[in-house]
N, C-alpha and C positions, 0 to 999 in steps of 0.2 A: 717571967723570967726574962733573960736576955732576948730580944729579937734575932731570929736566924739571918744570917747574911746570905744574898744570895748566891749562888755557886758560880765562879768564876769562869767563863769561859775560856778554853785553852787558847793561846796564842796561834794565830793562822802562820804558817810557814809557806813564804811563797818560793816559789822554784824558779828562782833568779839564776838565770844562767846554766841550770844543770842539764839542759838539751838544748841550748841556743836562747829562744826567746823566752819572755816568763811566762808561767802557764798557771794553771789551777793551783790553789792552796794546797801543800803536801802535808801528810801527818808525820810529827816527829817518832822516832823510834819508841816503841814500847818502854824502853828504859835507856838511859844513856850508855854510850860505849866509853869504855874506859882508853886511856891513853894506849897507844901503839908502841909497844917494845920493839924499837929499831934495830936490836939485833937479833929479832928473831922473824926477819921477812922471808919467806920462803916461797921459792918458784916451784911450780909443778906441771910438766911437760907430759901430756896426754898422748899415749903411742900404744894403742892397742894393734894386735896384728888383724888380720882379715878384712882389710880394706876392701869394698866392692869396685869402688871407682878407678882405682889405680893398685892392682896388685903389690902386695908389699911396700905400700907407699911411703910409711915412715921409714923404711930403712933403703929405699931405692937412692940410688946416686943422684946427688943435685950439685951441680957445680963442684964436684970433686971429693962432697961428703954425703954422708947419709941424712936424707931430709931432715930427721930430727935431732942432728948435730947442730943444725945452725939454732934451733931454739934453745939447747942446752948450753951452748956457747955464751948466747946472750946473757942467760942466769949467771953464767959463772963469771961474764967480765962485767957483770953490773955491781955498781959503788954500794948500792942498797940493798940488794938481795943476800942474805946469808948463807943461803943452803939452796941446791938445785936437786928437784928430785924428778924422777920418771915413774910414770904409773902406767903399767904393760903387763900384759896376760902371756907375754911370749919369753921364754927364756933366751930365744936366740937375739931378741931385742935387747934384753936385760944385759945382755954381754957386751953388746953394741954401745949401748947407753954407759954403762961402766967403763968402758974404753976411751969414750970422751969425757969423763970427768963428772958424771953425775950420781947420784944416790940410788939406787934401787934396791931398798931392803925387803920388799916383798914382791909376789907376783898378783896382780889383780884377778880376783876369784871371775870365771867364766860367766856366772850368771849377770855381772856387771859390765860384761865386755863384748858383746853382740850388737848388731847393727842399729838397734833402736835404743841402747843404753844411753842414759842421758849424763849430763856434765855432773847434776847434782849427785849421782850415784857412785861415781868415781871419786869427786872431793869428798865426800862423805866418807866414803872408805877411808880415805886416805887419814882423814882428820881423827877419825876413831883409831887409826892404828898408830897413830903417833901417839894419841891419849894412852892407849894400852901398853907403847913399848918406850917411849920416851919420858926423861924427866920433865917435871913441872915448868924448870926455866928452859927448856927446850922448844916448847909448845909454839907453832906459828903463832904470829901475831898479824899478818896478813897473808894471804895466799896471791899469788900472781900468777894466772896460768897464761902459758906461753905455747901456742898450738905451733906443731911442726908445719901445718899448712900454709903458715905466714912466714915464710923464710926469709924475706926483704927488710922485716924490722930488725932494727940494731940496738945494742946494748944502750945507747945513748937516749934512744925513744923510750926504751924500758924505764930506765932511771928517771925521764921527765914525766911518764906517768905515774910513778911512785911517787915522786916527789911532790906532783900536784895533790895526790890524794892525801899527802902528809901535811900539805899547806892548808889543806882544807878541813884538818882533823876536827876543830871545834864545830864544824858545822854537822858533824854527825852522819855523814854519808856511809851506807852501808855497803857500796861497791863503786866500782869504776868502769866505765868501757869505751874504748876507743873507736871514735867515731868519724865519718867523713860526710860532706854534702850528699844529699840525694834529690831527685827530682821530686816533683808533685804527684807523681804517679799513684801513690799508696792511697789517696785521697778519691781516686777514680776506681777503686778495685771493688769488687762483690766476691762472696761465695755463696754457693748453692745450699740451702738450709737442707739438711740431710732428712728433715722431718716433715718435709712439704715438697712437693713436687716443682720442681723448678722456679722455686721460690728464691730471688735473689736478696742478700741481706748485705749493706754496706759493711766494707771491712772496717772503715773508721765512720763511728757514726755521730761523733762531735769533735768539733775542734775550738781555737779561739782565735781572735783575730790578730794578724802580725802588727798592726797598727795599734790596736788597743786590746790587750790581754785580758781587760776585764769582761769583755763581750763575748759570749760564746756563739758558735756558728752551730746550728741543729742539723745542718745537711751540707757538709763540706763539699762534697760530689757536684754540688749546683752552683758554686759560687768561683769567682773569677780567683786564679791561683796566686794573684798579686797580693790577696788579702790573708792568704793562709799562711800559718807558720812554716818556717823553716823545717824541714825534717833531715833525720841523719840515719845512715848506714853504719849498722854494726861490722865493722871491718876484721874484727877478730884480730889484730895485733897484739893487743893486751886487755888482758880482764884480771881486774883486782877485787877481792872479796874479804871481810872479815870473816873468820871462823863462824862468828854466832849468826851470820846471815844464812851459813849453809846449815849449821846444827840446830839453830832455834827457829828462824823463819821457812826454813827447807826451801831454799830456792838460791840462786847464783845473782840476782839482782836486788833483791830488798825492797825496801819502801823507797829509798832515795838513791839513786845512781848519778854519781857525778860524770860529767862528759870529758873525755880527753880528745880534743880536736886535731884532726889530721887532715892532710890536703887531699884532693879528688884522684893523685896518682898514687895513694896508698890505698890500693884496693887488691893486691895480690893475694889469693887464695887459692890452694892447690887442691882440688877435690878430684878432677876428673881427668881422662887423659889429654884431652883437648886442651886444660889449662896447664897441663904440664908442659 
């Protein structure tokens, strides 16, 4: 019979510029993403009640408006976002959000509104509600998470982030995160192994050389910072996700995350009374 041809190895996808310098090869998505329907890009503003850091934080007055109103207005002013929703567990918050122009078609269940609830929980709840209650042509093609705790972001910045994701649509990214340059302290961080008495474990166990990404560094806490790659802080100004990243991969970042670079000054995040 005909000789079998050796199986072709999948192409290695380089992480070119996804988080600064080129890094290790990345896996392509399990299946290719379809084209983004630009008429169905939805913003979601998370605004649960019961903040511990600042009581009533999301509706507390900030420069003349409830804190969450700034995020809502960015979604409404955006030229690329078609609908702006608020996910909240409070009827009081719901009425305030409606007053400022957001859609609030449901209240978030209490079991995903506590202090330790995760983003994936409320985003998954939102998408499932949409699938059960909205027609197929109204389903979100992208989710843009706009946090109330970042009131200094502008609609223009939101649009720039969305446009960057759309410009890289063929690169099959699962998500986008806004980031600012951070220092290299992360390479010197350790945690204590909970299963071994006082055993320190490096937080980052390997990296690659800034000047030669093909060379791996096995103990980055022991080398000069000049050869370490630039690291970035997720400033939480703009997060963009494909619905499939949330519903199929069950995460908010996915396998491939695109960076939206911002300046060092873009780090306003209100979570405590001191930050307020």
